[in-house]
N, C-alpha and C positions, 0 to 999 in steps of 0.2 A: 539781524539778530534772531527774529522769530524763525527764519528758515534754518538757521544753525541749530536752534533748540529742537526743531522738528527732526532734523537729521540725527541729533544726539539720542533721541528716544527710539529712532528706527534702528540704529546700529546695534544696540543690545538685543533687539528683537531678532535681527538677522543672524547675529552671533549665536543666539539661543537656538534658532532653527537649524543652523549649520551643525551645532554641537549635537542636537537631537538626531539629525540625519547621520552624522558620523557614528554616534552610538548605536543606531539601528544597523548600520552597515557592519560595524564590528561584531555585534551580536549575531548577525546573519552569517558572517564568516566563521565565527566560533561554532555556531550550530551546524554548519556544513561540515566542518572538521570533525565535530562530535558524531555526526551521523555516519561519516566514513569509518571512524574508529569503532562505533557500535556495530556496524555491519560486519566488521572483521573479528572483533573481540567480544561481541555481545554487550548488552546493556550493563552487565556487571563489570565489564572491563573498562567502563568509563570512569574517569576520575578527574577532579579538577586539576590535579598535578600533571597527569598525562596530557590533558588537553592544553594546559599552559605551555608545556614543553613543545608540543606540535605547533602551537600558535606563536611560540617565542614571546610569550607574555608572562607577566607575574601571576602567581596563583590568586592574589588579591584582585588583579585585573579581570580574570575570568570569573571569580566569585562575585564580583560586583554586578555581572550581567545575569546571573542565575540564582545566587544566594545560597544554594546547597547542591549537593550531588544528586539528591532526589529530584529537585526541580529541573536539573540538567537532563536527567533521564526522561522525565515526563515531557520536556520540551522536544527532545529527540523523537519520542514516540509520535508526538503531534506533527512534527515536521515530516517524518516518514509517511504518516497517514495523508498529509496534504499532497505530497509528491505522488503517492500511490493513487490518490483520487484524481489528480491531474493527468496522470499517464494512462490510467486504466478506465476509470469511471466516466470522466468527462467526454472523451472521444466516443466511447461506446454508446453513451446515452443519446447520441445524435442519430443512431440507427433506428429504423422503424420499430415500434413496439412489437413484442412477441419474440419468436425464436431468433430473428436476425439480431436483436439487441442482446439476447441472452448469449448467443454465440460470440458476439463481439466482446462481451464482458469476459467470457472465459478465455477467448483467444488472447486478449490483451493481458489477462492475468498470467497466462502461460509465458508470454513474451517477457513479462516483468520477472518472473521466476528464472527464466533462461539467462537474463542479464545478471541476475544475482548469484549465479552458480559459483563464481569465484570469490564472492564476499559472503552473503548470507541474507536471508529474509528475517527482518526484525520481528515480524508477526510470529514466525515459526520458532526462531531461536528464543525470543522473549517468552513464548509460551512454555518452553522447556525450563527456562531460568526461573520463572515466577509462577509456575502452575500451583505450587504449594506454599507460596509466600504472600500472604495477604498484606495489603497496604496501598498507598496512593499510586505507586508505579504499576502494580498489577491491575488496579482499577482503571487506570488510563489505557493500558494495553487492551484489556477486555472491552472497554468502551469502543475503541477504534475497530477492533475485529468484529464486534457485533454490528457496528454501523455498516461495515462492508457486507456482512452476511445479510443484513436487512435489505440492502440494495439488490443483492442477488435474488433474494426471495421475492422481492417486488417484481423483478423481471420475470421470474417463473410464473407468478400469479397473473401477470399481464399476458403471458403466452397462453395461459389457460383461458383467460377472458377472451382472447382473440380466436379461440377454437383451435389453436395449434398444438396444444397438449391436452391429454385426456382430462375430462372434468373431474374424474376421481383420482387424479394424480395428487400426491401428497407433497406440497412444496418443501416442507422441512426435510423429508426423506431425500428428495432430489438434491437439495442443497448439501446435505450430508455426503452424498455420493460424489458430487462435484468437488467438494472440499477434499474428500479422500483422494481423488485423482491428483490434486495439487500436492498433497503431502507425499504421496507415492512418487511423484515426479521429482520433488525436491530430494527425497531420500535416495532414489536410484541414480539421479543425475549428479547430485553433489557428493553424496557419501560413497556410493558404489561405483560411480563413473560408468554406468551402464550405457552402452551405445543405443540410440534409438528411443530413449526415454520420452523425449518430446513428442515423437510420432505416436507412441503408445498412449500418452495422455490424451492426445487429440482423438485417437481412435476410441478410447474409453468414453470420451465426451459424446461422440456420435452414437455409440451403442446406448448410452444412457438416454440420450435424446430420442432415439428410435423407440426405446421401451416406453417412454412416457408420451410419445406422439399420439395425437388423435388418429384413429384408424382411417378416417376420410377427411380430406380437406387440409391435410398437413404435409402431404408428400413434397410439395415444392419448397416448403420451409425447412425440411429436414434432409434435403439431399446431402449426402456425405461429401466432405471435402476430399480432393484427390489424395492428399497426404494421408487422411484417415483411411481411405479405401486401400491404399497401398500397404499401410501398416497392418490392416485387418487381414490381408491375404498372406502375410508372412507367417 
């Protein structure tokens, strides 16, 4: 009898755990679909109704996981940032401090943009949608972009500390120029469909790096990649 009583109390606990896991899996699946929709239609294209249709769920079922369209949009931004961080930041941070790490961050950023050419970058499209619309969604987007910019600026400052960039280099200006290359790449490759845009972005990075490189002691760290040299000669 005591053993039976112990089993009776354990079963509800296991049931509760399974229900929690199922709920988390469902939420993750909804979020994955929402991210796909937002990549193609923008954050403003997201709606509980559209997502319910894609997931073949009721609107109330989707609503139960997010509570509002605004919370759904914010969750998508956070998920996008988490994936961006995993694909771009985490692998690059394993590179040695200085120019090698900065180059890895930029190269992986370019690769991410190249994958998104047929869908869209939520950082870029979201900035267009919410640049003049204050509120929690804009705040979440700004926070994620600033976190990424801060990581890049730290890499620039580390390269300066390693003596691989000039001590008088201005990290904020260099960051501005690198971000500008990504925006130009996205525009030319996605909107204009200009051939060679990826190579031009890489060549632009190498030129920027050369400009900010320390005159001595940085030559080995700033050797141009073959693709960049090839583009530069065109």
